[in-house]
C-alpha positions as CSV (number, residue, x, y, z in Angstrom):
1,M,159.1,264.4,-36.1
2,R,157.5,264.9,-39.5
3,A,159.5,266.7,-42.3
4,R,157.2,269.8,-42.3
5,E,158.2,270.4,-38.7
6,T,161.9,270.4,-39.5
7,T,162.2,274.0,-40.5
8,A,160.6,275.2,-37.3
9,L,163.0,273.1,-35.2
10,Y,166.0,274.7,-36.7
11,S,164.7,278.2,-37.2
12,T,166.0,281.1,-35.1
13,G,162.8,282.9,-34.7
14,T,160.8,283.7,-31.5
15,R,160.3,281.1,-28.8
16,P,157.0,279.2,-29.1
17,K,154.4,279.3,-26.4
18,Q,154.4,276.3,-24.0
19,T,152.3,273.5,-25.5
20,A,150.7,270.6,-23.7
21,T,153.1,268.0,-25.1
22,P,156.8,268.9,-24.6
23,D,158.9,268.8,-27.8
24,L,162.3,269.9,-28.8
25,R,161.3,273.6,-28.8
26,T,160.0,273.5,-25.2
27,P,161.6,275.9,-22.8
28,L,163.6,274.0,-20.2
29,Q,161.8,275.8,-17.3
30,F,158.6,273.9,-18.2
31,L,160.2,270.5,-17.8
32,P,159.3,268.6,-14.5
33,G,161.8,269.4,-11.8
34,V,163.4,272.5,-13.5
35,G,161.4,275.7,-12.7
36,P,162.5,279.3,-13.0
37,R,165.6,279.3,-10.7
38,R,167.2,276.2,-12.3
39,A,166.2,277.6,-15.8
40,A,168.0,280.8,-15.1
41,Q,171.2,278.8,-14.2
42,L,170.9,276.9,-17.4
43,E,170.3,280.1,-19.4
44,R,173.8,281.2,-18.2
45,K,175.2,278.3,-20.2
46,G,173.2,279.3,-23.3
47,L,170.6,276.6,-22.7
48,S,167.0,277.7,-23.2
49,T,165.2,274.9,-24.9
50,V,165.2,271.1,-24.9
51,E,167.1,271.2,-28.2
52,D,169.8,273.4,-26.7
53,A,170.3,270.9,-23.9
54,L,170.5,267.9,-26.3
55,F,173.4,269.6,-28.1
56,F,175.1,270.7,-24.9
57,L,177.7,267.9,-25.0
58,P,179.9,266.8,-22.1
59,L,183.5,268.1,-21.7
60,R,184.7,264.6,-21.2
61,H,183.7,261.1,-19.9
62,E,185.3,259.5,-16.8
63,D,185.6,255.7,-16.9
64,R,184.1,254.9,-13.5
65,T,183.9,251.2,-14.3
66,R,187.6,251.2,-13.3
67,L,188.1,253.5,-10.3
68,V,191.8,253.5,-9.3
69,P,192.4,252.3,-5.7
70,F,194.4,254.8,-3.6
71,R,197.1,252.2,-3.2
72,A,197.6,252.0,-7.0
73,L,197.9,255.8,-7.6
74,Q,201.1,256.7,-9.4
75,P,202.6,260.3,-9.5
76,G,202.2,261.7,-13.0
77,Q,199.0,259.8,-13.9
78,V,195.5,261.3,-14.3
79,A,193.1,259.1,-12.4
80,T,189.5,258.9,-11.1
81,C,189.1,257.4,-7.7
82,E,186.6,257.4,-4.8
83,G,187.0,257.6,-1.1
84,T,185.5,258.7,2.3
85,I,186.7,261.9,4.0
86,V,188.5,261.0,7.2
87,G,190.2,264.4,7.9
88,L,190.0,268.1,6.9
89,S,192.9,270.5,7.1
90,P,191.9,274.1,6.2
91,P,194.7,276.7,5.8
92,P,195.7,278.3,9.1
93,P,194.3,281.8,9.7
94,G,196.2,284.5,7.9
95,R,197.9,282.0,5.5
96,S,195.6,282.3,2.5
97,R,198.2,280.8,0.2
98,A,198.3,277.5,2.0
99,P,196.2,274.7,0.5
100,F,193.0,273.2,1.8
101,V,193.9,269.5,2.4
102,V,191.5,266.6,2.7
103,M,192.5,263.1,3.8
104,L,190.5,260.2,2.3
105,R,190.4,256.5,2.7
106,D,189.2,253.6,0.5
107,A,189.5,249.9,0.9
108,S,193.1,249.9,-0.2
109,G,194.5,252.7,1.9
110,Y,194.8,256.5,2.2
111,A,195.4,259.5,-0.1
112,Q,195.3,263.3,0.1
113,A,193.6,265.9,-2.1
114,S,194.5,269.6,-2.0
115,W,193.0,272.8,-3.4
116,F,194.4,276.3,-3.3
117,N,192.3,279.5,-2.7
118,A,189.5,277.2,-1.5
119,A,188.7,278.0,2.1
120,Y,185.0,277.8,1.1
121,L,185.4,274.0,1.0
122,A,185.1,273.9,4.8
123,R,181.4,274.6,4.2
124,V,181.1,271.9,1.6
125,F,183.0,268.9,3.0
126,K,182.2,266.9,6.1
127,R,183.9,263.9,7.7
128,G,182.3,260.7,6.5
129,A,181.2,262.1,3.2
130,R,182.1,260.2,0.0
131,L,183.9,262.0,-2.8
132,V,184.6,261.0,-6.4
133,L,187.9,262.7,-7.5
134,H,189.4,263.2,-11.0
135,G,192.8,264.8,-11.5
136,K,196.5,264.6,-11.7
137,V,198.4,262.6,-9.1
138,T,201.6,264.1,-7.5
139,R,203.9,263.3,-4.6
140,F,204.4,265.9,-1.9
141,K,206.5,265.4,1.2
142,G,206.2,261.6,0.7
143,A,202.4,261.5,0.4
144,V,200.4,260.8,-2.7
145,V,198.3,263.9,-3.4
146,M,195.7,264.8,-6.0
147,Q,196.2,268.5,-6.6
148,Q,193.2,270.7,-7.7
149,P,191.1,267.7,-8.7
150,D,187.6,267.9,-10.0
151,Y,185.3,266.5,-7.3
152,E,181.8,265.3,-6.8
153,L,180.1,264.8,-3.5
154,I,178.0,261.6,-3.3
155,E,174.8,262.2,-1.4
156,S,173.8,259.3,0.9
157,G,170.9,257.3,-0.3
158,E,171.2,258.7,-3.9
159,D,170.7,256.4,-6.9
160,D,174.3,256.0,-8.1
161,R,173.7,254.2,-11.4
162,L,174.2,257.4,-13.4
163,H,177.3,258.5,-11.5
164,T,179.4,255.4,-11.0
165,G,180.1,252.1,-12.6
166,R,179.9,253.4,-16.2
167,L,181.3,256.0,-18.6
168,V,180.1,259.1,-16.7
169,P,179.7,262.4,-18.6
170,V,181.2,265.6,-17.0
171,Y,179.6,268.9,-18.1
172,S,180.7,272.5,-18.0
173,L,179.1,274.1,-14.9
174,T,178.0,277.5,-13.7
175,E,177.5,278.9,-10.2
176,G,174.8,277.1,-8.3
177,L,174.6,274.2,-10.7
178,A,176.2,271.0,-9.3
179,Q,177.6,268.3,-11.6
180,R,175.3,265.5,-10.3
181,A,172.2,267.6,-10.5
182,L,173.0,268.6,-14.1
183,R,173.9,265.0,-15.0
184,S,170.5,263.8,-13.7
185,L,168.6,266.5,-15.6
186,M,170.6,265.7,-18.8
187,W,169.7,262.0,-18.4
188,R,166.0,262.8,-18.2
189,I,166.2,265.1,-21.3
190,V,168.2,262.6,-23.4
191,D,166.1,259.7,-22.3
192,T,162.9,261.5,-23.2
193,F,163.7,263.6,-26.3
194,A,166.8,262.2,-28.1
195,R,164.7,259.8,-30.2
196,D,162.6,262.8,-31.5
197,V,165.5,264.6,-33.1
198,P,165.0,264.5,-36.9
199,E,167.7,263.0,-39.1
200,S,169.4,265.7,-41.2
201,L,171.7,263.6,-43.4
202,P,170.6,261.9,-46.6
203,D,170.5,258.1,-46.2
204,A,173.1,257.7,-49.0
205,V,175.6,259.9,-47.2
206,R,175.1,258.1,-43.9
207,A,175.5,254.7,-45.6
208,R,178.6,255.8,-47.6
209,R,180.4,257.2,-44.5
210,K,179.1,254.5,-42.1
211,L,177.6,257.1,-39.7
212,V,175.1,256.3,-36.9
213,A,171.7,258.0,-36.7
214,L,171.7,261.5,-35.2
215,S,169.3,260.4,-32.4
216,A,171.7,257.6,-31.4
217,A,174.7,259.8,-31.7
218,L,173.2,262.3,-29.2
219,R,172.2,259.6,-26.8
220,D,175.7,258.0,-26.9
221,C,177.5,261.3,-26.8
222,H,175.9,261.9,-23.4
223,F,175.5,258.5,-21.9
224,P,177.5,255.9,-23.9
225,S,177.4,252.2,-23.0
226,T,180.9,251.6,-24.3
227,E,183.9,253.5,-25.6
228,T,183.1,252.2,-29.1
229,A,179.6,253.8,-29.0
230,L,181.1,257.1,-27.7
231,D,183.6,257.1,-30.6
232,A,180.9,256.5,-33.2
233,A,178.7,259.2,-31.7
234,R,181.5,261.8,-31.7
235,R,182.4,260.9,-35.3
236,R,178.9,261.5,-36.4
237,L,178.5,264.8,-34.6
238,A,182.0,266.0,-35.8
239,F,181.0,265.0,-39.4
240,D,177.8,267.1,-39.1
241,D,179.9,270.1,-37.8
242,F,182.3,269.9,-40.7
243,L,179.6,269.1,-43.3
244,L,177.5,272.2,-42.4
245,L,180.6,274.4,-42.6
246,Q,181.8,272.9,-45.8
247,L,178.3,273.1,-47.4
248,G,178.1,276.8,-46.6
249,L,181.6,277.4,-48.0
250,A,180.8,275.3,-51.1
251,I,177.6,277.4,-51.7
252,L,179.6,280.6,-51.5
253,R,182.2,279.2,-53.8
254,S,179.6,277.9,-56.3
255,R,178.0,281.3,-56.5
256,T,181.3,282.9,-57.1
257,T,182.2,280.6,-59.9
258,R,178.8,281.1,-61.5
259,A,178.9,284.9,-61.2
260,R,180.2,287.0,-64.1
261,G,183.4,288.8,-63.1
262,V,185.7,291.2,-64.9
263,A,188.3,289.7,-67.3
264,M,191.5,291.6,-66.9
265,N,194.1,290.7,-69.4
266,P,196.1,293.8,-70.4
267,R,199.4,293.7,-72.4
268,G,201.4,293.7,-69.1
269,E,203.6,296.7,-69.7
270,L,203.4,297.9,-66.1
271,V,204.2,294.4,-64.8
272,A,207.2,294.2,-67.1
273,R,208.5,297.6,-65.9
274,L,208.2,296.7,-62.2
275,R,209.9,293.4,-62.8
276,A,212.7,295.1,-64.7
277,S,213.2,297.5,-61.7
278,L,213.6,294.8,-59.1
279,P,217.1,294.1,-57.9
280,W,216.5,290.3,-58.0
281,P,214.5,287.9,-60.2
282,L,211.3,286.3,-58.9
283,T,211.7,282.9,-57.2
284,G,210.3,279.8,-58.9
285,A,207.5,279.8,-56.3
286,Q,206.7,283.5,-57.1
287,E,206.6,282.8,-60.8
288,R,204.2,279.8,-60.3
289,V,201.9,281.7,-58.0
290,W,201.9,284.8,-60.2
291,D,201.0,282.6,-63.2
292,E,198.0,281.2,-61.2
293,I,196.8,284.7,-60.3
294,R,197.3,286.1,-63.8
295,R,195.2,283.3,-65.3
296,D,192.5,283.9,-62.6
297,M,192.4,287.6,-63.4
298,A,192.2,287.0,-67.2
299,A,189.2,284.7,-66.7
300,P,185.6,286.1,-66.9
301,F,184.8,284.9,-63.4
302,P,185.8,286.5,-60.1
303,M,189.2,285.4,-58.7
304,H,188.9,283.9,-55.2
305,R,192.5,283.1,-54.2
306,L,194.4,282.7,-50.9
307,L,198.1,283.5,-51.0
308,Q,200.0,281.8,-48.2
309,G,203.6,282.4,-47.6
310,D,206.0,282.3,-44.7
311,V,207.7,285.4,-43.4
312,G,209.9,287.0,-46.2
313,S,208.7,284.8,-49.0
314,G,207.8,287.7,-51.2
315,K,203.9,288.0,-51.1
316,T,203.9,291.8,-51.4
317,I,205.7,291.7,-54.8
318,V,203.2,289.2,-56.2
319,A,200.3,291.4,-54.8
320,A,201.8,294.4,-56.5
321,L,201.9,292.6,-59.9
322,A,198.2,291.9,-59.4
323,V,197.5,295.5,-58.6
324,L,199.4,296.7,-61.7
325,T,197.4,294.3,-63.9
326,A,194.1,295.6,-62.6
327,V,195.2,299.2,-63.0
328,E,196.5,298.7,-66.6
329,A,193.2,297.0,-67.4
330,G,191.4,300.3,-66.4
331,Y,190.3,299.3,-62.9
332,Q,191.1,300.4,-59.3
333,A,192.7,298.2,-56.7
334,A,192.1,298.2,-52.9
335,V,194.5,296.7,-50.3
336,M,192.9,296.1,-46.8
337,A,195.0,295.5,-43.7
338,P,193.7,294.7,-40.2
339,T,195.5,297.5,-38.3
340,E,196.6,301.1,-39.0
341,I,200.2,300.2,-38.5
342,L,200.1,297.3,-41.0
343,A,198.1,299.5,-43.5
344,E,200.8,302.2,-43.1
345,Q,203.6,299.7,-43.8
346,H,201.8,298.4,-46.9
347,F,201.3,302.0,-48.0
348,M,205.0,302.7,-47.8
349,T,205.8,299.5,-49.7
350,F,203.3,300.0,-52.5
351,R,204.2,303.6,-52.8
352,Q,207.9,302.7,-53.3
353,L,206.9,300.1,-55.9
354,L,204.2,301.9,-57.9
355,E,205.0,305.6,-57.7
356,P,208.1,305.3,-59.9
357,L,205.8,303.9,-62.5
358,G,203.6,307.0,-62.4
359,L,200.8,305.5,-60.3
360,A,199.3,307.4,-57.3
361,V,198.8,305.4,-54.1
362,T,196.8,306.8,-51.2
363,L,196.1,305.7,-47.6
364,L,192.7,305.6,-46.1
365,T,192.3,305.0,-42.3
366,S,189.9,306.2,-39.6
367,S,192.6,308.4,-37.9
368,L,192.9,310.8,-40.9
369,K,191.5,314.3,-40.3
370,P,187.8,314.4,-41.6
371,R,188.6,316.9,-44.4
372,E,191.6,314.8,-45.7
373,R,189.5,311.6,-45.5
374,A,186.7,313.3,-47.4
375,A,189.1,314.5,-50.1
376,R,190.6,311.0,-50.6
377,R,187.1,309.4,-50.7
378,A,186.0,311.9,-53.4
379,A,189.1,311.1,-55.4
380,L,188.5,307.4,-55.1
381,A,184.8,307.8,-56.2
382,A,185.9,309.9,-59.2
383,G,188.4,307.2,-60.3
384,E,191.4,309.6,-59.8
385,I,193.2,307.2,-57.5
386,P,194.2,303.8,-59.0
387,C,195.3,302.1,-55.7
388,V,194.2,302.7,-52.2
389,V,195.6,301.0,-49.0
390,G,193.5,301.1,-45.8
391,T,192.0,299.4,-42.8
392,H,188.4,298.4,-42.4
393,A,187.6,302.0,-43.1
394,L,187.6,300.9,-46.8
395,V,184.4,298.9,-46.2
396,Q,182.4,301.7,-44.7
397,E,179.3,302.8,-46.6
398,S,180.6,306.2,-47.4
399,V,183.6,304.8,-49.4
400,E,182.8,304.4,-53.1
401,F,185.0,303.3,-56.0
402,R,184.5,304.3,-59.6
403,R,185.6,300.9,-60.9
404,L,187.0,298.5,-58.3
405,G,188.5,295.5,-60.1
406,L,190.8,293.9,-57.4
407,A,190.5,293.6,-53.6
408,V,193.6,292.5,-51.7
409,V,193.0,291.5,-48.1
410,D,196.0,291.0,-45.9
411,E,196.1,288.8,-42.7
412,Q,192.5,287.8,-43.6
413,H,192.0,285.7,-40.4
414,R,191.7,289.0,-38.5
415,F,188.7,290.0,-40.6
416,G,185.3,288.5,-40.6
417,V,183.7,286.8,-43.6
418,E,181.2,289.7,-43.8
419,Q,183.9,292.4,-44.0
420,R,185.5,290.5,-46.9
421,A,182.2,290.3,-48.6
422,R,181.5,294.0,-48.0
423,L,184.8,295.0,-49.6
424,R,184.0,292.9,-52.7
425,G,180.5,294.5,-52.7
426,K,182.2,297.8,-53.5
427,G,182.5,296.7,-57.2
428,E,180.9,294.5,-59.7
429,H,182.3,291.1,-58.6
430,P,185.9,292.2,-58.3
431,D,188.7,289.8,-58.1
432,L,189.8,288.9,-54.5
433,L,193.3,288.0,-53.4
434,V,193.6,287.1,-49.7
435,M,197.1,287.0,-48.2
436,T,198.5,285.6,-44.9
437,A,202.0,285.4,-43.5
438,T,200.7,283.0,-40.8
439,P,201.2,279.6,-42.3
440,I,198.0,277.6,-41.9
441,P,197.9,273.8,-41.3
442,R,195.8,272.2,-44.1
443,T,192.7,271.4,-41.9
444,L,192.5,275.0,-40.7
445,A,192.9,276.3,-44.3
446,L,190.1,274.1,-45.4
447,T,188.0,275.4,-42.6
448,L,188.7,279.1,-42.8
449,Y,189.2,279.4,-46.6
450,G,187.1,276.6,-48.0
451,D,185.7,279.0,-50.6
452,L,189.1,280.0,-51.9
453,D,191.7,278.5,-54.2
454,V,195.0,278.2,-52.4
455,S,198.5,279.3,-53.6
456,V,201.6,278.7,-51.5
457,L,204.9,280.5,-51.7
458,D,207.1,277.7,-50.3
459,E,210.5,279.1,-51.4
460,L,212.5,281.9,-49.9
461,P,214.3,284.5,-52.1
462,P,217.9,283.7,-53.0
463,G,220.4,284.6,-50.3
464,R,217.9,284.1,-47.5
465,R,219.6,282.0,-44.7
466,P,217.9,280.4,-41.7
467,V,218.1,282.7,-38.7
468,V,220.0,281.3,-35.7
469,T,217.6,281.4,-32.7
470,V,218.8,281.2,-29.1
471,A,217.0,281.6,-25.7
472,R,218.9,283.5,-23.0
473,T,218.1,284.7,-19.5
474,E,218.7,288.0,-17.8
475,S,222.1,286.8,-16.5
476,K,223.5,286.9,-20.0
477,R,222.6,290.5,-20.8
478,R,226.2,291.8,-20.6
479,E,227.4,289.1,-23.1
480,I,224.4,289.9,-25.4
481,Y,225.3,293.6,-25.5
482,T,228.9,292.7,-26.3
483,F,227.6,290.5,-29.2
484,L,225.4,293.4,-30.5
485,R,228.4,295.7,-30.5
486,D,230.5,293.2,-32.4
487,E,227.8,292.8,-35.1
488,I,227.5,296.6,-35.5
489,A,231.3,296.8,-35.8
490,R,230.9,294.4,-38.7
491,G,228.6,296.9,-40.4
492,R,225.3,295.3,-39.3
493,Q,222.2,296.8,-37.6
494,V,220.1,295.6,-34.7
495,Y,216.5,295.6,-33.6
496,V,215.6,295.5,-29.9
497,V,211.9,294.7,-29.4
498,Y,209.7,295.4,-26.3
499,P,206.1,294.3,-25.6
500,L,205.0,297.7,-24.2
501,V,205.4,301.4,-24.8
502,E,205.2,302.8,-21.3
503,E,205.8,301.4,-17.8
504,S,202.7,299.5,-16.5
505,E,202.0,298.9,-12.9
506,T,200.5,295.5,-13.6
507,L,203.2,294.2,-15.9
508,D,206.8,294.4,-14.6
509,L,208.3,295.4,-18.0
510,K,211.1,297.7,-19.0
511,A,209.4,300.2,-21.3
512,A,210.7,300.7,-24.8
513,T,211.0,304.4,-24.3
514,D,213.1,304.0,-21.1
515,M,215.3,301.4,-22.6
516,A,216.0,303.5,-25.7
517,L,217.1,306.3,-23.4
518,H,219.2,303.9,-21.3
519,L,220.9,302.4,-24.4
520,A,221.5,305.8,-26.1
521,E,222.9,307.5,-23.0
522,G,224.7,304.5,-21.4
523,V,225.7,301.2,-23.0
524,F,225.7,302.4,-26.6
525,R,226.3,306.1,-26.2
526,D,228.8,306.1,-29.0
527,L,226.2,304.7,-31.4
528,S,223.0,306.0,-32.9
529,V,219.9,304.6,-31.2
530,G,216.4,305.1,-32.6
531,L,212.9,304.6,-31.1
532,M,209.8,303.4,-32.9
533,H,206.3,302.8,-31.4
534,G,202.7,302.8,-32.4
535,R,201.9,306.2,-30.9
536,L,204.2,308.1,-33.3
537,G,202.5,309.7,-36.3
538,F,202.8,308.1,-39.7
539,E,205.3,310.7,-41.0
540,E,207.5,310.2,-37.9
541,K,207.5,306.4,-38.3
542,D,208.2,306.7,-42.0
543,A,211.2,309.0,-41.3
544,I,212.7,306.7,-38.7
545,M,212.4,303.7,-40.9
546,R,214.0,305.6,-43.8
547,R,216.9,306.5,-41.5
548,F,217.3,302.9,-40.3
549,K,217.2,301.6,-43.8
550,A,219.8,304.2,-44.9
551,G,222.1,302.9,-42.0
552,E,222.0,306.2,-40.0
553,I,220.5,304.3,-37.0
554,H,222.6,301.4,-35.6
555,I,220.0,300.1,-33.0
556,L,216.3,300.5,-33.5
557,V,214.4,300.0,-30.2
558,S,210.8,299.2,-31.0
559,T,207.5,297.8,-29.9
560,T,205.8,295.2,-32.1
561,V,205.1,297.8,-34.8
562,I,208.0,296.2,-36.7
563,E,206.3,292.8,-36.6
564,V,205.3,292.8,-40.3
565,G,206.3,294.5,-43.5
566,I,209.7,295.9,-42.6
567,D,212.5,295.0,-44.9
568,V,216.0,296.1,-44.0
569,P,218.5,293.6,-45.4
570,N,221.4,295.0,-43.4
571,A,219.8,294.2,-40.0
572,S,221.3,290.9,-38.7
573,V,220.1,290.7,-35.0
574,V,216.7,291.0,-33.4
575,L,216.8,291.0,-29.6
576,V,213.3,290.2,-28.1
577,E,213.0,291.4,-24.5
578,H,210.5,289.6,-22.3
579,A,210.1,287.0,-25.0
580,E,207.9,285.0,-22.7
581,R,205.2,287.7,-23.1
582,F,204.9,287.2,-26.9
583,G,202.7,284.8,-28.8
584,L,204.4,282.2,-31.0
585,S,203.3,283.6,-34.4
586,Q,204.4,287.1,-33.1
587,L,207.8,285.8,-32.3
588,H,208.1,284.1,-35.7
589,Q,207.1,287.4,-37.4
590,L,209.7,289.3,-35.4
591,R,212.4,286.8,-36.3
592,G,211.4,287.4,-39.9
593,R,212.7,291.0,-39.7
594,V,216.3,289.7,-40.0
595,G,217.9,287.2,-42.3
596,R,217.0,289.3,-45.3
597,G,220.6,289.9,-46.4
598,P,223.5,287.6,-47.3
599,W,225.0,287.5,-43.8
600,K,224.4,285.2,-40.9
601,S,221.5,286.5,-38.7
602,Y,220.4,286.0,-35.2
603,C,217.2,286.1,-33.1
604,I,217.9,286.3,-29.3
605,L,214.9,285.5,-27.1
606,L,215.6,287.1,-23.7
607,T,213.3,285.9,-20.8
608,S,212.9,287.2,-17.3
609,G,211.4,285.7,-14.2
610,R,210.0,282.2,-14.4
611,P,208.2,281.6,-17.7
612,T,205.1,279.4,-17.7
613,E,205.2,275.9,-19.1
614,E,203.4,277.2,-22.2
615,A,205.9,280.1,-22.7
616,R,208.7,277.6,-22.4
617,R,207.1,275.5,-25.2
618,R,206.7,278.5,-27.4
619,I,210.4,279.5,-27.0
620,G,211.5,275.9,-27.4
621,A,209.6,275.7,-30.7
622,M,211.3,278.9,-31.9
623,V,214.8,277.6,-31.1
624,E,214.1,274.2,-32.7
625,T,212.8,275.3,-36.1
626,N,212.5,278.2,-38.7
627,D,209.7,276.4,-40.5
628,G,206.6,278.6,-40.3
629,F,204.2,275.6,-40.8
630,K,205.8,273.7,-37.9
631,I,205.6,276.8,-35.8
632,A,201.9,277.2,-36.7
633,E,201.1,273.6,-35.8
634,V,202.6,274.1,-32.3
635,D,200.7,277.4,-31.9
636,L,197.5,275.6,-32.9
637,E,198.1,272.9,-30.3
638,L,198.9,275.4,-27.6
639,R,196.0,277.8,-28.2
640,G,193.3,275.8,-29.9
641,P,191.7,276.7,-33.3
642,G,189.3,279.3,-31.9
643,E,192.0,281.5,-30.3
644,F,194.6,280.7,-33.0
645,F,192.5,282.3,-35.7
646,G,189.8,284.2,-33.9
647,T,187.3,281.9,-35.6
648,R,184.7,283.2,-33.2
649,Q,185.1,286.6,-34.8
650,S,185.4,285.3,-38.3
651,G,181.7,284.9,-39.0
652,L,182.0,281.1,-39.4
653,P,179.8,278.7,-37.5
654,E,181.2,277.3,-34.3
655,F,181.7,273.6,-33.9
656,R,179.8,271.6,-31.3
657,T,182.0,268.5,-31.3
658,A,184.6,268.7,-34.1
659,D,188.3,269.2,-33.2
660,L,190.5,270.4,-36.0
661,L,193.6,268.8,-34.4
662,R,192.0,265.5,-33.9
663,D,189.5,265.2,-36.7
664,G,191.3,266.1,-39.9
665,A,190.3,262.9,-41.7
666,I,186.6,263.5,-40.9
667,L,187.0,267.1,-42.3
668,E,188.3,265.7,-45.6
669,E,185.3,263.2,-45.8
670,A,182.8,266.0,-45.0
671,R,184.4,268.3,-47.6
672,A,184.2,265.7,-50.3
673,E,180.5,265.1,-49.5
674,A,179.7,268.8,-49.4
675,Q,181.3,269.4,-52.8
676,A,179.4,266.4,-54.3
677,I,176.1,267.6,-52.9
678,I,176.5,271.2,-54.0
679,A,177.7,270.1,-57.5
680,A,174.4,268.2,-57.9
681,D,172.1,270.6,-56.1
682,P,173.8,274.1,-55.7
683,E,171.1,275.7,-53.5
684,L,169.8,272.5,-51.8
685,R,166.4,272.6,-53.5
686,D,166.1,268.8,-53.7
687,P,163.4,267.4,-51.3
688,A,166.1,264.9,-50.1
689,H,168.1,267.8,-48.8
690,R,165.3,269.7,-47.0
691,A,166.4,268.8,-43.5
692,L,170.1,269.4,-44.4
693,R,169.1,272.9,-45.8
694,A,167.2,273.7,-42.5
695,S,170.2,272.7,-40.4
696,L,172.5,274.8,-42.6
697,L,170.3,277.8,-42.3
698,A,170.3,277.6,-38.5
699,R,174.0,277.0,-38.2
700,W,175.0,279.9,-40.5
701,R,172.3,282.1,-39.0
702,G,171.5,283.9,-42.2
703,K,175.0,284.5,-43.5
704,L,174.4,282.5,-46.7
705,A,171.3,284.5,-47.7
706,L,169.5,281.3,-48.7
707,A,165.9,281.6,-49.5
708,S,163.3,280.6,-46.9
709,A,163.6,277.0,-46.0
710,G,159.9,276.3,-46.3
């Protein structure tokens, strides 16, 4: 395809009318053998055009050059095999939980396959039919069984060259769309159109990184001739994924560094007064990070910095020093948190730190009464409030600042790129400090925060000791209560955390409210038991936390509202009920509520019922390590990057092929290339980058505000 057509290929405009000669923009329904019904099925998978189909890559490839004979199947292995159905055993009437069992035979012997909740298979399978099976092998009652395998029915007389004897692609399906029919269609599309896909990478980059051509990569990612060809194809497409992401982030960063910002370099009297009031000196890590932030703020360009720190590493104090610097320089500061609860906790903390210095701090959330919200917005616009803490309510159009100099965004991964930009848009290129208590593996940090400089608080304050973490089952409850009483007798305090506030019919959980009553009137009736949950008003929550901090409450029963931002050094035990229901990062945050004083502290993870395999892995990771980065890596493996960080909601482009866990080295290569390209050509104006620019525009879908790609 000629260069002038490249823009049209990657544009996101209206669909073209059908032309006589099919090309990459051709709607799939106009291809031979597709038609409206099949096109509607493909549309459910997001496939409208030939180009969509070419980039609809297989979930995996099965090596059907080496089908495993039934006789060689070993329990525990994942295998692909083929056989003829010789017997069908549907579940007996009224026993819906029994499996549907199929007996198969090949030249070497017999095997069984079983599926649960699959009575419909009686209409699909017939004796004498041939099946290809792929799945995990187990042993049940002495027989070799493949449980819940993927299957394909081989039609008699069908041309098998696509489906056996090769590396066979397996695609994600939708109702009514069979694997073999989709594979045959994909073969026709790839065979006809892959060669027409224009090359997007400059020749120099391809040569330097030893990457195959895009057309060859697409062909081999669908129908590879060898494992080597498949690996080379995946590497090329993963490189493109990472390069387009890193180019976009590099452009954003380049614009930031070229923009004029506000230079804030006051004498530092407020900072000195706050530091003098602290009961402890800053750690070496806090001093280092504060020095990086202070230099950024003094420079005439906007600060763009990510502050990473594990639970309890002291990020809030560093953020407060930045807020004071902005205020002393004559500017306002805004602190944005993802939830009202977290915003309220930050508000309490910043108020305690700043109000003794004579600085007013206000809270702005959507739950405020309209009159109160309007009054606070007016005070902000007039410049009467130096520091505001709030939720995404801060980025609404009706909120104005007189002179915003610093935006602090906490737990940034819960916000989108656009929300971050909108907060910064409230001022004239204000400084931006992004904070997260979720340690991020390097590959993910480069992906999500490639436009930011990174500071890491890798040192805990003096006196912080690792928390002893143990997993216990319901049978140990009485012993646990005895242990809690012993700790309280030593002068300590305890958190008891529940996943829910009220009884739920769908989840068999003891509610926090019921348990608080049970503990207060029964087991610990001689002690003071408090209750905290998200449905309490701000003033009520504040009063309870003040009482707990003052030692008036021995046991605080709570939902996860205490997950972040609560600092009670005297608390030495956190008991997490139904620990199997919590995510790994949540458990790590909850553990961070204790271990803040000089005494030994404990996190008890109490499970009920039979936890899933994934829940057992989460709890095992908690017991094994206190290291937030190791916890984050296990969490990333368990949940995958998209769910781990909500990248689908973050405003960043999604990957077609790249895997952050597998492809870290490719990410580093792509990042280096992106930085070199943008350093030489900041807006991709060079004719050699025209195709790359068009690809970038399509992948970021307008988020970069690049000029027309014509």
